[in-house]
C-alpha positions in Angstrom: 37.6 13.7 -33.7 39.0 10.2 -33.1 40.7 8.2 -35.8 37.8 5.7 -35.5 35.5 8.1 -37.0 37.6 8.9 -40.0 39.6 7.3 -42.8 42.5 9.3 -44.3 40.3 11.2 -46.7 36.8 11.4 -45.3 34.5 10.9 -42.4 33.1 7.4 -41.7 31.1 8.2 -38.5 29.4 11.2 -37.0 31.6 12.9 -34.4 29.2 12.3 -31.6 28.7 10.0 -28.7 24.9 10.6 -28.8 22.5 7.8 -29.7 22.0 9.1 -33.3 22.1 7.5 -36.8 22.4 9.1 -40.2 20.4 7.4 -43.0 22.1 8.1 -46.4 20.8 7.2 -49.9 23.0 7.2 -52.9 22.4 7.2 -56.7 19.2 9.0 -57.1 16.9 10.7 -57.6 15.0 8.4 -59.8 11.3 8.3 -60.7 10.6 5.0 -59.2 12.4 4.2 -55.9 13.4 7.7 -54.7 9.7 8.8 -54.3 8.9 5.5 -52.4 11.8 6.0 -50.0 10.6 9.6 -49.4 7.1 8.4 -48.8 8.3 6.1 -46.1 10.7 8.7 -44.5 7.7 11.1 -44.4 5.3 8.6 -42.8 7.8 8.1 -40.0 8.9 11.8 -39.7 12.4 10.7 -40.5 15.2 12.6 -42.1 18.0 11.4 -44.3 20.8 12.6 -46.5 20.6 12.0 -50.3 23.9 11.8 -52.2 22.6 12.6 -55.8 24.1 12.0 -59.2 23.9 15.1 -61.4 22.6 13.1 -64.4 19.7 11.9 -62.3 19.0 15.4 -60.9 18.8 16.7 -64.4 16.5 13.9 -65.5 14.3 14.1 -62.2 14.4 17.7 -61.0 11.1 17.6 -59.3 12.2 14.6 -57.2 15.3 16.5 -56.2 13.1 19.4 -55.3 11.0 17.1 -53.1 14.0 15.9 -51.2 14.9 19.4 -50.1 11.3 20.5 -49.7 10.7 17.6 -47.2 13.5 18.6 -45.0 16.2 16.2 -46.2 19.8 17.1 -46.9 20.9 17.0 -50.6 24.4 16.1 -51.4 26.8 15.5 -54.2 27.7 12.0 -55.7 29.3 13.2 -59.1 27.6 13.4 -62.3 28.1 10.0 -63.8 29.3 7.7 -60.9 33.0 7.0 -62.2 35.6 5.1 -60.5 38.2 7.3 -59.0 40.9 5.7 -61.1 39.2 6.5 -64.3 39.1 10.3 -63.8 41.8 12.9 -63.4 41.5 15.4 -60.6 40.2 18.1 -63.0 37.6 15.7 -64.5 36.4 14.7 -61.0 36.1 18.4 -60.1 34.1 19.0 -63.2 31.8 16.2 -62.3 31.2 17.6 -58.9 30.7 21.2 -60.0 28.3 20.2 -62.8 26.3 18.2 -60.2 26.2 20.9 -57.8 25.0 23.3 -60.5 22.3 20.8 -61.4 21.2 20.5 -57.7 21.3 24.3 -57.2 19.2 24.9 -60.4 16.6 22.1 -59.4 16.3 23.0 -55.7 17.8 26.4 -55.0 20.4 24.7 -52.6 23.9 24.2 -53.3 25.4 21.0 -51.6 28.5 21.2 -49.5 28.8 17.5 -48.8 30.3 14.8 -51.3 30.4 11.2 -51.3 32.7 9.5 -54.0 31.3 6.6 -56.0 32.2 3.2 -54.7 33.9 4.9 -51.8 36.9 5.5 -53.9 39.0 8.6 -53.6 42.7 9.2 -53.7 44.4 11.6 -51.3 45.1 14.0 -54.1 41.4 13.9 -55.2 40.3 14.4 -51.5 42.6 17.3 -51.2 41.1 19.0 -54.3 37.5 18.3 -53.2 38.2 19.8 -49.8 39.8 22.8 -51.4 36.6 23.2 -53.5 34.8 23.5 -50.1 33.1 20.2 -49.7 33.1 17.8 -46.7 33.7 14.1 -47.7 31.5 11.4 -46.1 31.8 7.7 -46.4 29.9 5.3 -44.1 30.0 3.0 -41.1 27.4 0.3 -42.2 26.9 -0.8 -45.8 23.3 -2.4 -46.1 24.4 -4.0 -49.4 21.0 -3.1 -50.8 22.7 -2.3 -54.1 23.2 -6.0 -54.7 19.5 -6.6 -55.2 18.9 -8.6 -51.8 15.5 -8.7 -50.1 14.3 -6.5 -47.3 14.8 -8.9 -44.4 18.6 -9.5 -45.3 19.1 -5.7 -45.5 17.8 -5.4 -41.9 19.9 -8.3 -40.9 22.9 -6.6 -42.4 22.4 -3.3 -40.8 20.9 -3.8 -37.2 23.8 -5.9 -35.7 26.3 -3.3 -36.9 24.7 -0.2 -35.4 26.4 2.1 -32.9 26.2 5.6 -31.8 26.9 8.0 -34.7 26.8 5.4 -37.4 26.4 6.5 -41.0 24.3 3.8 -42.8 24.7 3.4 -46.6 21.5 2.7 -48.7 20.6 3.5 -52.3 17.5 5.1 -53.7 18.0 4.0 -57.3 19.0 1.0 -59.2 18.3 -2.7 -58.2 17.0 -1.7 -54.9 13.4 -2.9 -54.4 14.6 -4.5 -51.2 15.3 -1.2 -49.5 11.6 -0.1 -49.9 10.7 -3.3 -48.1 13.3 -3.0 -45.6 13.1 0.6 -44.6 9.9 0.6 -42.4 11.2 -2.3 -40.4 14.6 -0.8 -40.1 13.3 2.5 -38.9 11.1 0.8 -36.3 13.8 -1.3 -35.0 16.2 1.6 -34.6 13.5 3.6 -32.9 13.0 0.8 -30.3 16.6 0.6 -29.7 16.6 4.4 -28.9 18.2 5.8 -31.9 17.3 9.2 -33.3 17.9 10.0 -37.0 19.8 13.0 -38.1 21.1 14.6 -41.3 24.9 14.7 -41.6 25.0 18.4 -41.4 23.2 18.4 -38.1 26.0 16.8 -36.2 29.2 17.3 -38.0 
């Protein structure tokens, strides 16, 4: 893998030259936006990877179960979304372990992928996460949907930055009504450009 596909402590692009993209959604599953995102993905026959918070999985186990049942990859985003600087290595590992336990209890599937909140991860933390058996994924393109922007701006943020193997960061919980508006247009534009959507674990 080339340096362009990695930062020091995790993957930022898929290790492929194929015309594929990975849609990823952080911070769910909630009871409002995650089901709406899943509805759109199902309508288009599109797969994605969901980096879930343990607290949200515990609160919405049926939505977590639906993510897996509909063929999407479920992954770990910690329990409470802390900044890396605010937790020790052991605290971070506990957040991750508790989240994986909650995901396994809700879905029967134990995640092996991890994305740190805010994209923050020290080298020491990354080494511990790797030793615990997780692959770390960041992103190539940030849609900025978390900021509450409208759908057309989300599409405008993403499309010009697309390239083969790009990992696109979205959110399925929070102030993210814009992603529900943007997602159909975004999928259709990507399809017209010849991209195929994959889960992270399909390529890496």
